[in-house]
VOPAGU-2260 file (C-alpha; in pm, 1 decimal, decimal comma):
REM VOPAGU-2260
SITE   aa  ch    i         X         Y         Z
SITE  MET   A    0    3383,1  -13523,2   -8650,4
SITE  PHE   A    1    3483,8  -13543,5   -9018,4
SITE  LYS   A    2    3807,2  -13362,7   -8950,1
SITE  ALA   A    3    3886,0  -13609,6   -8666,4
SITE  LEU   A    4    3812,9  -13914,0   -8890,8
SITE  VAL   A    5    4038,2  -13773,6   -9163,2
SITE  THR   A    6    4310,5  -13680,7   -8926,7
SITE  GLY   A    7    4289,3  -14027,1   -8762,3
SITE  SER   A    8    4294,2  -14201,7   -9101,3
SITE  LEU   A    9    4595,0  -13998,1   -9211,7
SITE  ILE   A   10    4787,4  -14088,9   -8887,2
SITE  ALA   A   11    4701,3  -14453,5   -8919,6
SITE  ALA   A   12    4801,4  -14454,1   -9294,8
SITE  ALA   A   13    5127,3  -14278,9   -9211,2
SITE  GLY   A   14    5193,7  -14537,1   -8940,1
SITE  ILE   A   15    5133,3  -14834,7   -9175,1
SITE  ILE   A   16    5350,6  -14672,7   -9446,3
SITE  ALA   A   17    5630,2  -14609,8   -9195,3
SITE  SER   A   18    5615,5  -14957,7   -9045,3
SITE  THR   A   19    5606,7  -15122,2   -9400,3
SITE  ALA   A   20    5900,7  -14923,0   -9512,3
SITE  THR   A   21    6116,5  -15076,2   -9232,2
SITE  TYR   A   22    6037,3  -15428,6   -9312,7
SITE  ALA   A   23    6230,5  -15439,8   -9636,9
SITE  ALA   A   24    6611,1  -15383,6   -9609,1
SITE  GLU   A   25    6832,9  -15262,8   -9902,9
SITE  LEU   A   26    7133,1  -15457,5  -10005,2
SITE  SER   A   27    7427,4  -15394,6  -10229,1
SITE  VAL   A   28    7684,9  -15667,9  -10273,5
SITE  LYS   A   29    7960,1  -15768,9  -10515,1
SITE  ALA   A   30    8109,5  -16112,7  -10550,2
SITE  VAL   A   31    8410,0  -16214,2  -10767,8
SITE  MET   A   32    8309,1  -16563,3  -10882,0
SITE  ALA   A   33    8579,6  -16806,1  -10987,3
SITE  PRO   A   34    8473,1  -17113,2  -11200,5
SITE  THR   A   35    8503,1  -17451,5  -11024,2
SITE  ASN   A   36    8335,1  -17657,3  -11292,1
SITE  VAL   A   37    8242,2  -17567,8  -11654,2
SITE  ILE   A   38    8069,4  -17792,3  -11909,9
SITE  LYS   A   39    8070,3  -17631,1  -12254,1
SITE  MET   A   40    7878,2  -17732,2  -12563,6
SITE  ASP   A   41    7991,5  -17580,3  -12888,5
SITE  PHE   A   42    7731,4  -17580,0  -13167,3
SITE  LYS   A   43    7996,8  -17682,6  -13438,2
SITE  ASP   A   44    7786,5  -17515,7  -13715,3
SITE  GLY   A   45    8034,1  -17249,1  -13816,6
SITE  SER   A   46    7896,7  -16993,1  -13570,0
SITE  LYS   A   47    8050,1  -16890,9  -13238,5
SITE  HIS   A   48    7734,7  -17005,5  -13049,5
SITE  PHE   A   49    7790,5  -17200,9  -12735,0
SITE  VAL   A   50    7634,9  -17294,2  -12406,6
SITE  ALA   A   51    7830,8  -17304,5  -12079,9
SITE  MET   A   52    7700,5  -17474,5  -11766,0
SITE  VAL   A   53    7896,8  -17309,8  -11488,2
SITE  ARG   A   54    7955,8  -17348,4  -11121,5
SITE  ARG   A   55    8141,4  -17053,7  -10977,3
SITE  GLU   A   56    8220,9  -16965,6  -10617,0
SITE  GLY   A   57    8304,2  -16648,4  -10435,9
SITE  THR   A   58    8235,5  -16430,8  -10133,4
SITE  ALA   A   59    7973,1  -16142,4  -10127,8
SITE  GLU   A   60    8115,3  -15808,3  -10007,0
SITE  GLY   A   61    7915,8  -15503,0   -9947,2
SITE  THR   A   62    7599,1  -15406,3   -9729,3
SITE  GLY   A   63    7284,8  -15590,7   -9634,9
SITE  ALA   A   64    7178,5  -15938,8   -9546,9
SITE  LEU   A   65    7397,4  -16114,0   -9804,5
SITE  ALA   A   66    7717,3  -15927,0   -9721,3
SITE  GLY   A   67    7993,8  -16161,5   -9602,3
SITE  ALA   A   68    7808,4  -16472,7   -9728,9
SITE  SER   A   69    7989,5  -16737,9   -9945,1
SITE  VAL   A   70    7801,6  -16767,4  -10283,9
SITE  THR   A   71    7785,1  -17038,5  -10538,3
SITE  GLU   A   72    7656,1  -16989,4  -10899,7
SITE  TYR   A   73    7463,7  -17264,9  -11076,3
SITE  GLY   A   74    7442,1  -17099,4  -11420,6
SITE  TRP   A   75    7335,4  -17172,8  -11774,6
SITE  HIS   A   76    7492,4  -16923,2  -12015,8
SITE  ASP   A   77    7358,0  -16935,8  -12375,7
SITE  ILE   A   78    7608,1  -16725,1  -12569,0
SITE  ASN   A   79    7573,1  -16649,2  -12939,2
SITE  PRO   A   80    7821,9  -16380,9  -13050,0
SITE  PRO   A   81    7764,1  -16125,4  -13184,3
SITE  MET   A   82    7389,5  -16156,8  -13139,0
SITE  GLY   A   83    7382,7  -16169,5  -12758,4
SITE  ALA   A   84    7351,6  -16398,4  -12466,9
SITE  ASN   A   85    7097,5  -16523,8  -12207,4
SITE  PRO   A   86    7267,4  -16610,2  -11878,5
SITE  GLN   A   87    7030,4  -16750,3  -11610,9
SITE  GLY   A   88    7046,1  -16977,3  -11304,4
SITE  TYR   A   89    7063,1  -16971,2  -10921,3
SITE  LEU   A   90    7288,7  -16814,0  -10673,8
SITE  GLN   A   91    7305,9  -16983,6  -10338,4
SITE  PHE   A   92    7430,4  -16758,9  -10056,5
SITE  GLU   A   93    7533,8  -16916,9   -9728,7
SITE  THR   A   94    7604,0  -16689,0   -9425,9
SITE  ALA   A   95    7863,4  -16762,8   -9156,4
SITE  ASN   A   96    7585,4  -16911,3   -8930,0
SITE  GLY   A   97    7454,8  -17148,6   -9205,8
SITE  ASP   A   98    7147,9  -16955,0   -9324,1
SITE  ILE   A   99    7074,0  -17012,7   -9703,6
SITE  ALA   A  100    6932,7  -16758,1   -9953,2
SITE  ASN   A  101    6848,1  -16916,5  -10290,7
SITE  ILE   A  102    6828,4  -16649,3  -10552,5
SITE  LYS   A  103    6712,4  -16696,5  -10918,9
SITE  PHE   A  104    6869,4  -16477,6  -11179,5
SITE  THR   A  105    6792,1  -16386,3  -11541,3
SITE  VAL   A  106    7019,1  -16169,2  -11752,9
SITE  ARG   A  107    7022,6  -16042,5  -12102,8
SITE  ALA   A  108    7359,0  -15949,7  -12254,9
SITE  VAL   A  109    7451,7  -15771,8  -12575,2
SITE  PHE   A  110    7773,2  -15730,0  -12759,9
SITE  PHE   A  111    7915,5  -15385,3  -12830,0
SITE  LYS   A  112    8191,4  -15319,4  -13090,1
SITE  GLY   A  113    8526,4  -15283,8  -12913,8
SITE  ALA   A  114    8866,6  -15155,3  -13026,0
SITE  GLU   A  115    9017,0  -15503,9  -13039,7
SITE  LYS   A  116    8731,5  -15738,1  -12984,3
SITE  PRO   A  117    8353,8  -15715,2  -12900,3
SITE  ARG   A  118    8259,8  -15628,0  -12544,0
SITE  LEU   A  119    7973,4  -15815,5  -12371,2
SITE  ALA   A  120    7739,1  -15612,1  -12138,5
SITE  ASP   A  121    7527,7  -15824,5  -11898,1
SITE  TYR   A  122    7223,7  -15659,2  -11722,7
SITE  GLY   A  123    6927,9  -15835,5  -11546,2
SITE  PHE   A  124    6740,0  -15902,6  -11232,8
SITE  TRP   A  125    6741,0  -16140,4  -10938,2
SITE  GLU   A  126    6464,4  -16264,5  -10702,9
SITE  LEU   A  127    6496,6  -16434,2  -10361,8
SITE  VAL   A  128    6290,7  -16758,3  -10412,8
SITE  SER   A  129    6355,0  -16951,8  -10084,6
SITE  GLY   A  130    6586,8  -16969,4   -9788,3
SITE  THR   A  131    6658,3  -17089,4   -9439,2
SITE  GLY   A  132    6716,0  -16927,5   -9108,8
SITE  GLN   A  133    6687,0  -16545,5   -9147,5
SITE  PHE   A  134    6571,5  -16590,7   -9511,8
SITE  LYS   A  135    6288,8  -16835,8   -9439,7
SITE  GLY   A  136    5964,0  -16653,7   -9537,2
SITE  MET   A  137    6147,3  -16368,0   -9697,6
SITE  THR   A  138    6125,5  -16233,3  -10049,0
SITE  GLY   A  139    6348,4  -16004,2  -10249,8
SITE  ILE   A  140    6416,9  -15856,9  -10582,7
SITE  GLY   A  141    6678,6  -15635,5  -10754,1
SITE  THR   A  142    6905,5  -15569,6  -11043,0
SITE  LEU   A  143    7219,8  -15783,9  -11141,9
SITE  THR   A  144    7511,0  -15711,7  -11354,2
SITE  ILE   A  145    7792,8  -15953,0  -11453,2
SITE  LYS   A  146    8128,6  -15810,9  -11553,7
SITE  PRO   A  147    8466,6  -15965,3  -11621,5
SITE  ALA   A  148    8705,4  -15967,5  -11337,1
SITE  SER   A  149    8967,9  -16163,8  -11528,8
SITE  LYS   A  150    8987,2  -16401,8  -11819,4
SITE  THR   A  151    8785,8  -16669,7  -11620,3
SITE  ASP   A  152    8641,2  -16485,0  -11319,0
SITE  ARG   A  153    8324,7  -16273,2  -11311,9
SITE  THR   A  154    8205,8  -15999,1  -11083,7
SITE  PHE   A  155    7833,7  -16040,1  -10995,0
SITE  THR   A  156    7682,9  -15716,0  -10853,6
SITE  LEU   A  157    7332,6  -15735,7  -10683,4
SITE  ASN   A  158    7140,8  -15434,9  -10565,6
SITE  GLY   A  159    6792,5  -15443,1  -10433,8
SITE  GLU   A  160    6600,9  -15528,5  -10112,7
SITE  ILE   A  161    6500,9  -15820,0   -9901,8
SITE  GLY   A  162    6194,7  -15830,0   -9666,3
SITE  PRO   A  163    5924,8  -16056,6   -9531,3
SITE  ARG   A  164    5660,0  -16211,8   -9767,7
SITE  PRO   A  165    5309,0  -16078,9   -9709,3
């Protein structure tokens, strides 16, 4: 009887683990984001410190629920060379059928010495905080990098997973 209980419990636990694993889906998307509006505040204190409030737009390419969606950044970038930077804000993804995913992001950036000028490296995380359609009642989390695509454009790369809230 004990063996039957243990075997039954193990089978049930394996079923729960297997069914839970299928609920969250991995994603990996990149979006080249071009600025459509930038408000910049220079500190004017002899430092290079500035804050940029940025709206950027692009299209997400890759795999997962956000692939193919248009994306808009509403960002706040507090940049203090050569000390570092603290970008944060929201990314709003809209799929072709009108579903919305609202993603909050937080990044820490540091400057590295470069051959001609310092290089900024941005690494952080994102979290799905709300949505409509297929994103309603969902949650998600993952990593985020921001890299230059040109002098003005940035490539946002999101990796992680999205699944139903418990």
